[in-house]
PDB file with SEQRES, HELIX, SHEET and CRYST1 records, atoms N, CA, C and O in Angstrom:
SEQRES   1 A   65  MET ASN HIS ASN ASP MET TYR SER MET LYS ASN PHE ASP          
SEQRES   2 A   65  PHE LEU ALA ARG SER PHE ALA ARG MET HIS ALA GLN GLY          
SEQRES   3 A   65  GLN PRO VAL ASP LEU GLN ALA ILE VAL GLY ASN MET ASP          
SEQRES   4 A   65  GLU GLU HIS ARG GLU TRP PHE CYS GLN ARG TYR GLU LEU          
SEQRES   5 A   65  TYR CYS ARG GLN VAL SER SER GLN ALA GLU ALA ALA HIS          
HELIX    1 AA1 HIS A    3  ALA A   24  1                                  22    
HELIX    2 AA2 LEU A   31  VAL A   35  1                                   5    
HELIX    3 AA3 GLU A   40  ALA A   64  1                                  25    
CRYST1    1.000    1.000    1.000  90.00  90.00  90.00 P 1           1          
ATOM      1  N   MET A   1       0.850  -1.171   0.000  1.00  0.00           N  
ATOM      2  CA  MET A   1       0.000   0.000   0.000  1.00  0.00           C  
ATOM      3  C   MET A   1       0.896   1.234   0.000  1.00  0.00           C  
ATOM      4  O   MET A   1       1.777   1.366   0.850  1.00  0.00           O  
ATOM      5  N   ASN A   2       0.674   2.125  -0.941  1.00  0.00           N  
ATOM      6  CA  ASN A   2       1.509   3.313  -0.994  1.00  0.00           C  
ATOM      7  C   ASN A   2       0.979   4.385  -0.039  1.00  0.00           C  
ATOM      8  O   ASN A   2      -0.082   4.233   0.567  1.00  0.00           O  
ATOM      9  N   HIS A   3       1.742   5.468   0.077  1.00  0.00           N  
ATOM     10  CA  HIS A   3       1.414   6.531   1.026  1.00  0.00           C  
ATOM     11  C   HIS A   3       0.030   7.124   0.758  1.00  0.00           C  
ATOM     12  O   HIS A   3      -0.727   7.363   1.699  1.00  0.00           O  
ATOM     13  N   ASN A   4      -0.305   7.359  -0.490  1.00  0.00           N  
ATOM     14  CA  ASN A   4      -1.610   7.938  -0.819  1.00  0.00           C  
ATOM     15  C   ASN A   4      -2.756   7.012  -0.442  1.00  0.00           C  
ATOM     16  O   ASN A   4      -3.802   7.472   0.015  1.00  0.00           O  
ATOM     17  N   ASP A   5      -2.566   5.707  -0.630  1.00  0.00           N  
ATOM     18  CA  ASP A   5      -3.604   4.749  -0.242  1.00  0.00           C  
ATOM     19  C   ASP A   5      -3.818   4.762   1.270  1.00  0.00           C  
ATOM     20  O   ASP A   5      -4.954   4.718   1.741  1.00  0.00           O  
ATOM     21  N   MET A   6      -2.729   4.822   2.024  1.00  0.00           N  
ATOM     22  CA  MET A   6      -2.840   4.856   3.482  1.00  0.00           C  
ATOM     23  C   MET A   6      -3.561   6.126   3.932  1.00  0.00           C  
ATOM     24  O   MET A   6      -4.404   6.078   4.827  1.00  0.00           O  
ATOM     25  N   TYR A   7      -3.233   7.252   3.317  1.00  0.00           N  
ATOM     26  CA  TYR A   7      -3.882   8.519   3.651  1.00  0.00           C  
ATOM     27  C   TYR A   7      -5.372   8.444   3.326  1.00  0.00           C  
ATOM     28  O   TYR A   7      -6.208   8.891   4.111  1.00  0.00           O  
ATOM     29  N   SER A   8      -5.694   7.884   2.180  1.00  0.00           N  
ATOM     30  CA  SER A   8      -7.082   7.737   1.764  1.00  0.00           C  
ATOM     31  C   SER A   8      -7.856   6.855   2.742  1.00  0.00           C  
ATOM     32  O   SER A   8      -8.995   7.168   3.090  1.00  0.00           O  
ATOM     33  N   MET A   9      -7.253   5.762   3.185  1.00  0.00           N  
ATOM     34  CA  MET A   9      -7.926   4.859   4.106  1.00  0.00           C  
ATOM     35  C   MET A   9      -8.157   5.536   5.456  1.00  0.00           C  
ATOM     36  O   MET A   9      -9.191   5.312   6.085  1.00  0.00           O  
ATOM     37  N   LYS A  10      -7.218   6.353   5.907  1.00  0.00           N  
ATOM     38  CA  LYS A  10      -7.420   7.086   7.160  1.00  0.00           C  
ATOM     39  C   LYS A  10      -8.594   8.041   7.027  1.00  0.00           C  
ATOM     40  O   LYS A  10      -9.384   8.191   7.959  1.00  0.00           O  
ATOM     41  N   ASN A  11      -8.712   8.685   5.876  1.00  0.00           N  
ATOM     42  CA  ASN A  11      -9.851   9.577   5.642  1.00  0.00           C  
ATOM     43  C   ASN A  11     -11.158   8.795   5.641  1.00  0.00           C  
ATOM     44  O   ASN A  11     -12.144   9.230   6.237  1.00  0.00           O  
ATOM     45  N   PHE A  12     -11.171   7.641   4.973  1.00  0.00           N  
ATOM     46  CA  PHE A  12     -12.372   6.810   4.949  1.00  0.00           C  
ATOM     47  C   PHE A  12     -12.725   6.329   6.351  1.00  0.00           C  
ATOM     48  O   PHE A  12     -13.899   6.267   6.715  1.00  0.00           O  
ATOM     49  N   ASP A  13     -11.710   5.990   7.134  1.00  0.00           N  
ATOM     50  CA  ASP A  13     -11.941   5.534   8.496  1.00  0.00           C  
ATOM     51  C   ASP A  13     -12.570   6.650   9.329  1.00  0.00           C  
ATOM     52  O   ASP A  13     -13.519   6.416  10.078  1.00  0.00           O  
ATOM     53  N   PHE A  14     -12.042   7.850   9.193  1.00  0.00           N  
ATOM     54  CA  PHE A  14     -12.600   9.003   9.897  1.00  0.00           C  
ATOM     55  C   PHE A  14     -14.063   9.215   9.504  1.00  0.00           C  
ATOM     56  O   PHE A  14     -14.913   9.459  10.359  1.00  0.00           O  
ATOM     57  N   LEU A  15     -14.343   9.122   8.217  1.00  0.00           N  
ATOM     58  CA  LEU A  15     -15.720   9.301   7.744  1.00  0.00           C  
ATOM     59  C   LEU A  15     -16.644   8.208   8.280  1.00  0.00           C  
ATOM     60  O   LEU A  15     -17.765   8.495   8.699  1.00  0.00           O  
ATOM     61  N   ALA A  16     -16.182   6.967   8.269  1.00  0.00           N  
ATOM     62  CA  ALA A  16     -16.997   5.858   8.776  1.00  0.00           C  
ATOM     63  C   ALA A  16     -17.329   6.080  10.246  1.00  0.00           C  
ATOM     64  O   ALA A  16     -18.469   5.878  10.665  1.00  0.00           O  
ATOM     65  N   ARG A  17     -16.339   6.494  11.029  1.00  0.00           N  
ATOM     66  CA  ARG A  17     -16.550   6.757  12.454  1.00  0.00           C  
ATOM     67  C   ARG A  17     -17.522   7.931  12.649  1.00  0.00           C  
ATOM     68  O   ARG A  17     -18.404   7.877  13.506  1.00  0.00           O  
ATOM     69  N   SER A  18     -17.354   8.968  11.864  1.00  0.00           N  
ATOM     70  CA  SER A  18     -18.223  10.146  11.978  1.00  0.00           C  
ATOM     71  C   SER A  18     -19.669   9.816  11.626  1.00  0.00           C  
ATOM     72  O   SER A  18     -20.592  10.229  12.327  1.00  0.00           O  
ATOM     73  N   PHE A  19     -19.865   9.076  10.544  1.00  0.00           N  
ATOM     74  CA  PHE A  19     -21.229   8.700  10.156  1.00  0.00           C  
ATOM     75  C   PHE A  19     -21.859   7.764  11.186  1.00  0.00           C  
ATOM     76  O   PHE A  19     -23.067   7.833  11.413  1.00  0.00           O  
ATOM     77  N   ALA A  20     -21.073   6.897  11.810  1.00  0.00           N  
ATOM     78  CA  ALA A  20     -21.599   6.013  12.852  1.00  0.00           C  
ATOM     79  C   ALA A  20     -22.070   6.830  14.050  1.00  0.00           C  
ATOM     80  O   ALA A  20     -23.113   6.527  14.629  1.00  0.00           O  
ATOM     81  N   ARG A  21     -21.319   7.856  14.427  1.00  0.00           N  
ATOM     82  CA  ARG A  21     -21.739   8.732  15.521  1.00  0.00           C  
ATOM     83  C   ARG A  21     -23.029   9.470  15.166  1.00  0.00           C  
ATOM     84  O   ARG A  21     -23.939   9.595  15.986  1.00  0.00           O  
ATOM     85  N   MET A  22     -23.088   9.954  13.931  1.00  0.00           N  
ATOM     86  CA  MET A  22     -24.303  10.638  13.478  1.00  0.00           C  
ATOM     87  C   MET A  22     -25.506   9.702  13.569  1.00  0.00           C  
ATOM     88  O   MET A  22     -26.576  10.095  14.035  1.00  0.00           O  
ATOM     89  N   HIS A  23     -25.320   8.463  13.122  1.00  0.00           N  
ATOM     90  CA  HIS A  23     -26.393   7.464  13.174  1.00  0.00           C  
ATOM     91  C   HIS A  23     -26.842   7.243  14.621  1.00  0.00           C  
ATOM     92  O   HIS A  23     -28.040   7.181  14.898  1.00  0.00           O  
ATOM     93  N   ALA A  24     -25.885   7.125  15.534  1.00  0.00           N  
ATOM     94  CA  ALA A  24     -26.200   6.899  16.943  1.00  0.00           C  
ATOM     95  C   ALA A  24     -26.945   8.083  17.550  1.00  0.00           C  
ATOM     96  O   ALA A  24     -27.706   7.912  18.502  1.00  0.00           O  
ATOM     97  N   GLN A  25     -26.735   9.270  17.015  1.00  0.00           N  
ATOM     98  CA  GLN A  25     -27.410  10.472  17.505  1.00  0.00           C  
ATOM     99  C   GLN A  25     -28.788  10.646  16.873  1.00  0.00           C  
ATOM    100  O   GLN A  25     -29.487  11.621  17.148  1.00  0.00           O  
ATOM    101  N   GLY A  26     -29.171   9.697  16.028  1.00  0.00           N  
ATOM    102  CA  GLY A  26     -30.491   9.735  15.418  1.00  0.00           C  
ATOM    103  C   GLY A  26     -30.568  10.495  14.107  1.00  0.00           C  
ATOM    104  O   GLY A  26     -31.655  10.699  13.567  1.00  0.00           O  
ATOM    105  N   GLN A  27     -29.428  10.912  13.597  1.00  0.00           N  
ATOM    106  CA  GLN A  27     -29.421  11.613  12.318  1.00  0.00           C  
ATOM    107  C   GLN A  27     -29.467  10.589  11.191  1.00  0.00           C  
ATOM    108  O   GLN A  27     -28.836   9.537  11.285  1.00  0.00           O  
ATOM    109  N   PRO A  28     -30.206  10.885  10.129  1.00  0.00           N  
ATOM    110  CA  PRO A  28     -30.275   9.928   9.016  1.00  0.00           C  
ATOM    111  C   PRO A  28     -28.935   9.811   8.293  1.00  0.00           C  
ATOM    112  O   PRO A  28     -28.279  10.812   8.002  1.00  0.00           O  
ATOM    113  N   VAL A  29     -28.549   8.586   8.016  1.00  0.00           N  
ATOM    114  CA  VAL A  29     -27.313   8.304   7.281  1.00  0.00           C  
ATOM    115  C   VAL A  29     -27.685   7.396   6.114  1.00  0.00           C  
ATOM    116  O   VAL A  29     -28.122   6.263   6.318  1.00  0.00           O  
ATOM    117  N   ASP A  30     -27.512   7.887   4.906  1.00  0.00           N  
ATOM    118  CA  ASP A  30     -27.810   7.109   3.700  1.00  0.00           C  
ATOM    119  C   ASP A  30     -26.518   6.449   3.229  1.00  0.00           C  
ATOM    120  O   ASP A  30     -25.773   7.014   2.428  1.00  0.00           O  
ATOM    121  N   LEU A  31     -26.268   5.261   3.731  1.00  0.00           N  
ATOM    122  CA  LEU A  31     -25.018   4.567   3.439  1.00  0.00           C  
ATOM    123  C   LEU A  31     -24.844   4.319   1.946  1.00  0.00           C  
ATOM    124  O   LEU A  31     -23.730   4.412   1.431  1.00  0.00           O  
ATOM    125  N   GLN A  32     -25.919   4.006   1.254  1.00  0.00           N  
ATOM    126  CA  GLN A  32     -25.810   3.754  -0.190  1.00  0.00           C  
ATOM    127  C   GLN A  32     -25.379   5.006  -0.943  1.00  0.00           C  
ATOM    128  O   GLN A  32     -24.618   4.921  -1.907  1.00  0.00           O  
ATOM    129  N   ALA A  33     -25.858   6.157  -0.513  1.00  0.00           N  
ATOM    130  CA  ALA A  33     -25.440   7.409  -1.154  1.00  0.00           C  
ATOM    131  C   ALA A  33     -23.972   7.700  -0.857  1.00  0.00           C  
ATOM    132  O   ALA A  33     -23.256   8.236  -1.703  1.00  0.00           O  
ATOM    133  N   ILE A  34     -23.530   7.347   0.339  1.00  0.00           N  
ATOM    134  CA  ILE A  34     -22.143   7.613   0.733  1.00  0.00           C  
ATOM    135  C   ILE A  34     -21.177   6.754  -0.070  1.00  0.00           C  
ATOM    136  O   ILE A  34     -20.145   7.245  -0.529  1.00  0.00           O  
ATOM    137  N   VAL A  35     -21.501   5.485  -0.243  1.00  0.00           N  
ATOM    138  CA  VAL A  35     -20.565   4.563  -0.899  1.00  0.00           C  
ATOM    139  C   VAL A  35     -20.839   4.397  -2.391  1.00  0.00           C  
ATOM    140  O   VAL A  35     -20.143   3.640  -3.068  1.00  0.00           O  
ATOM    141  N   GLY A  36     -21.832   5.087  -2.898  1.00  0.00           N  
ATOM    142  CA  GLY A  36     -22.277   4.903  -4.277  1.00  0.00           C  
ATOM    143  C   GLY A  36     -21.205   5.021  -5.344  1.00  0.00           C  
ATOM    144  O   GLY A  36     -21.244   4.282  -6.328  1.00  0.00           O  
ATOM    145  N   ASN A  37     -20.252   5.922  -5.182  1.00  0.00           N  
ATOM    146  CA  ASN A  37     -19.211   6.121  -6.198  1.00  0.00           C  
ATOM    147  C   ASN A  37     -17.898   5.424  -5.873  1.00  0.00           C  
ATOM    148  O   ASN A  37     -16.918   5.572  -6.603  1.00  0.00           O  
ATOM    149  N   MET A  38     -17.873   4.668  -4.786  1.00  0.00           N  
ATOM    150  CA  MET A  38     -16.643   3.967  -4.405  1.00  0.00           C  
ATOM    151  C   MET A  38     -16.505   2.695  -5.228  1.00  0.00           C  
ATOM    152  O   MET A  38     -17.499   2.097  -5.642  1.00  0.00           O  
ATOM    153  N   ASP A  39     -15.253   2.286  -5.462  1.00  0.00           N  
ATOM    154  CA  ASP A  39     -15.062   0.990  -6.098  1.00  0.00           C  
ATOM    155  C   ASP A  39     -15.398  -0.100  -5.082  1.00  0.00           C  
ATOM    156  O   ASP A  39     -15.532   0.175  -3.890  1.00  0.00           O  
ATOM    157  N   GLU A  40     -15.531  -1.317  -5.552  1.00  0.00           N  
ATOM    158  CA  GLU A  40     -16.001  -2.422  -4.708  1.00  0.00           C  
ATOM    159  C   GLU A  40     -15.122  -2.632  -3.477  1.00  0.00           C  
ATOM    160  O   GLU A  40     -15.637  -2.852  -2.381  1.00  0.00           O  
ATOM    161  N   GLU A  41     -13.816  -2.566  -3.644  1.00  0.00           N  
ATOM    162  CA  GLU A  41     -12.894  -2.790  -2.524  1.00  0.00           C  
ATOM    163  C   GLU A  41     -13.100  -1.745  -1.429  1.00  0.00           C  
ATOM    164  O   GLU A  41     -13.213  -2.088  -0.252  1.00  0.00           O  
ATOM    165  N   HIS A  42     -13.148  -0.480  -1.814  1.00  0.00           N  
ATOM    166  CA  HIS A  42     -13.328   0.580  -0.827  1.00  0.00           C  
ATOM    167  C   HIS A  42     -14.728   0.542  -0.219  1.00  0.00           C  
ATOM    168  O   HIS A  42     -14.893   0.799   0.974  1.00  0.00           O  
ATOM    169  N   ARG A  43     -15.728   0.226  -1.024  1.00  0.00           N  
ATOM    170  CA  ARG A  43     -17.103   0.140  -0.529  1.00  0.00           C  
ATOM    171  C   ARG A  43     -17.220  -0.935   0.545  1.00  0.00           C  
ATOM    172  O   ARG A  43     -17.802  -0.703   1.605  1.00  0.00           O  
ATOM    173  N   GLU A  44     -16.670  -2.097   0.270  1.00  0.00           N  
ATOM    174  CA  GLU A  44     -16.737  -3.194   1.239  1.00  0.00           C  
ATOM    175  C   GLU A  44     -16.010  -2.823   2.523  1.00  0.00           C  
ATOM    176  O   GLU A  44     -16.526  -3.040   3.619  1.00  0.00           O  
ATOM    177  N   TRP A  45     -14.820  -2.269   2.387  1.00  0.00           N  
ATOM    178  CA  TRP A  45     -14.022  -1.879   3.551  1.00  0.00           C  
ATOM    179  C   TRP A  45     -14.759  -0.812   4.360  1.00  0.00           C  
ATOM    180  O   TRP A  45     -14.845  -0.909   5.584  1.00  0.00           O  
ATOM    181  N   PHE A  46     -15.291   0.208   3.674  1.00  0.00           N  
ATOM    182  CA  PHE A  46     -15.985   1.297   4.356  1.00  0.00           C  
ATOM    183  C   PHE A  46     -17.194   0.766   5.120  1.00  0.00           C  
ATOM    184  O   PHE A  46     -17.400   1.132   6.277  1.00  0.00           O  
ATOM    185  N   CYS A  47     -17.986  -0.081   4.498  1.00  0.00           N  
ATOM    186  CA  CYS A  47     -19.178  -0.629   5.147  1.00  0.00           C  
ATOM    187  C   CYS A  47     -18.812  -1.456   6.371  1.00  0.00           C  
ATOM    188  O   CYS A  47     -19.507  -1.399   7.386  1.00  0.00           O  
ATOM    189  N   GLN A  48     -17.739  -2.216   6.289  1.00  0.00           N  
ATOM    190  CA  GLN A  48     -17.293  -2.999   7.439  1.00  0.00           C  
ATOM    191  C   GLN A  48     -16.874  -2.088   8.585  1.00  0.00           C  
ATOM    192  O   GLN A  48     -17.215  -2.347   9.739  1.00  0.00           O  
ATOM    193  N   ARG A  49     -16.139  -1.024   8.277  1.00  0.00           N  
ATOM    194  CA  ARG A  49     -15.707  -0.080   9.309  1.00  0.00           C  
ATOM    195  C   ARG A  49     -16.916   0.647   9.905  1.00  0.00           C  
ATOM    196  O   ARG A  49     -16.997   0.828  11.120  1.00  0.00           O  
ATOM    197  N   TYR A  50     -17.838   1.056   9.062  1.00  0.00           N  
ATOM    198  CA  TYR A  50     -19.044   1.741   9.533  1.00  0.00           C  
ATOM    199  C   TYR A  50     -19.818   0.843  10.499  1.00  0.00           C  
ATOM    200  O   TYR A  50     -20.233   1.298  11.565  1.00  0.00           O  
ATOM    201  N   GLU A  51     -20.013  -0.418  10.140  1.00  0.00           N  
ATOM    202  CA  GLU A  51     -20.725  -1.356  11.009  1.00  0.00           C  
ATOM    203  C   GLU A  51     -19.979  -1.561  12.322  1.00  0.00           C  
ATOM    204  O   GLU A  51     -20.601  -1.628  13.382  1.00  0.00           O  
ATOM    205  N   LEU A  52     -18.651  -1.662  12.263  1.00  0.00           N  
ATOM    206  CA  LEU A  52     -17.842  -1.798  13.475  1.00  0.00           C  
ATOM    207  C   LEU A  52     -18.057  -0.601  14.394  1.00  0.00           C  
ATOM    208  O   LEU A  52     -18.293  -0.770  15.590  1.00  0.00           O  
ATOM    209  N   TYR A  53     -17.976   0.596  13.847  1.00  0.00           N  
ATOM    210  CA  TYR A  53     -18.139   1.794  14.663  1.00  0.00           C  
ATOM    211  C   TYR A  53     -19.565   1.937  15.174  1.00  0.00           C  
ATOM    212  O   TYR A  53     -19.763   2.432  16.284  1.00  0.00           O  
ATOM    213  N   CYS A  54     -20.553   1.524  14.411  1.00  0.00           N  
ATOM    214  CA  CYS A  54     -21.933   1.538  14.900  1.00  0.00           C  
ATOM    215  C   CYS A  54     -22.073   0.625  16.112  1.00  0.00           C  
ATOM    216  O   CYS A  54     -22.716   0.991  17.095  1.00  0.00           O  
ATOM    217  N   ARG A  55     -21.474  -0.558  16.046  1.00  0.00           N  
ATOM    218  CA  ARG A  55     -21.517  -1.479  17.192  1.00  0.00           C  
ATOM    219  C   ARG A  55     -20.798  -0.883  18.395  1.00  0.00           C  
ATOM    220  O   ARG A  55     -21.282  -0.988  19.522  1.00  0.00           O  
ATOM    221  N   GLN A  56     -19.646  -0.257  18.165  1.00  0.00           N  
ATOM    222  CA  GLN A  56     -18.888   0.339  19.265  1.00  0.00           C  
ATOM    223  C   GLN A  56     -19.669   1.468  19.931  1.00  0.00           C  
ATOM    224  O   GLN A  56     -19.735   1.542  21.158  1.00  0.00           O  
ATOM    225  N   VAL A  57     -20.253   2.337  19.129  1.00  0.00           N  
ATOM    226  CA  VAL A  57     -21.023   3.457  19.676  1.00  0.00           C  
ATOM    227  C   VAL A  57     -22.221   2.928  20.456  1.00  0.00           C  
ATOM    228  O   VAL A  57     -22.548   3.449  21.522  1.00  0.00           O  
ATOM    229  N   SER A  58     -22.872   1.901  19.933  1.00  0.00           N  
ATOM    230  CA  SER A  58     -24.016   1.308  20.609  1.00  0.00           C  
ATOM    231  C   SER A  58     -23.597   0.688  21.944  1.00  0.00           C  
ATOM    232  O   SER A  58     -24.290   0.849  22.949  1.00  0.00           O  
ATOM    233  N   SER A  59     -22.476  -0.012  21.953  1.00  0.00           N  
ATOM    234  CA  SER A  59     -21.969  -0.625  23.183  1.00  0.00           C  
ATOM    235  C   SER A  59     -21.608   0.434  24.214  1.00  0.00           C  
ATOM    236  O   SER A  59     -21.878   0.265  25.403  1.00  0.00           O  
ATOM    237  N   GLN A  60     -21.003   1.518  23.765  1.00  0.00           N  
ATOM    238  CA  GLN A  60     -20.629   2.604  24.676  1.00  0.00           C  
ATOM    239  C   GLN A  60     -21.873   3.252  25.273  1.00  0.00           C  
ATOM    240  O   GLN A  60     -21.890   3.596  26.455  1.00  0.00           O  
ATOM    241  N   ALA A  61     -22.900   3.418  24.468  1.00  0.00           N  
ATOM    242  CA  ALA A  61     -24.144   4.024  24.953  1.00  0.00           C  
ATOM    243  C   ALA A  61     -24.807   3.118  25.987  1.00  0.00           C  
ATOM    244  O   ALA A  61     -25.326   3.604  26.992  1.00  0.00           O  
ATOM    245  N   GLU A  62     -24.795   1.814  25.750  1.00  0.00           N  
ATOM    246  CA  GLU A  62     -25.385   0.870  26.695  1.00  0.00           C  
ATOM    247  C   GLU A  62     -24.610   0.856  28.000  1.00  0.00           C  
ATOM    248  O   GLU A  62     -25.209   0.781  29.072  1.00  0.00           O  
ATOM    249  N   ALA A  63     -23.293   0.927  27.927  1.00  0.00           N  
ATOM    250  CA  ALA A  63     -22.460   0.915  29.124  1.00  0.00           C  
ATOM    251  C   ALA A  63     -22.656   2.185  29.954  1.00  0.00           C  
ATOM    252  O   ALA A  63     -22.492   2.164  31.174  1.00  0.00           O  
ATOM    253  N   ALA A  64     -23.002   3.273  29.302  1.00  0.00           N  
ATOM    254  CA  ALA A  64     -23.200   4.540  30.001  1.00  0.00           C  
ATOM    255  C   ALA A  64     -24.507   4.557  30.795  1.00  0.00           C  
ATOM    256  O   ALA A  64     -24.665   5.368  31.708  1.00  0.00           O  
ATOM    257  N   HIS A  65     -25.444   3.668  30.456  1.00  0.00           N  
ATOM    258  CA  HIS A  65     -26.746   3.650  31.147  1.00  0.00           C  
ATOM    259  C   HIS A  65     -26.776   2.644  32.227  1.00  0.00           C  
ATOM    260  O   HIS A  65     -27.792   2.498  32.906  1.00  0.00           O  
TER     261      HIS A  65                                                      
END                                                                             
């Protein structure tokens, strides 16, 4: 993986985490619109990260109550 790919993945990771937080706050997140122009590899990776962060945010919210 070259430097630009690593930078791109960090940006995608940040976006996945941000959208997961938005989802947890009750804001609508249209995942299909977000990943619509991504190639298959990035789309799959992004969706996996988004789901991971959604689970983490949900677990943190449950632990806080």
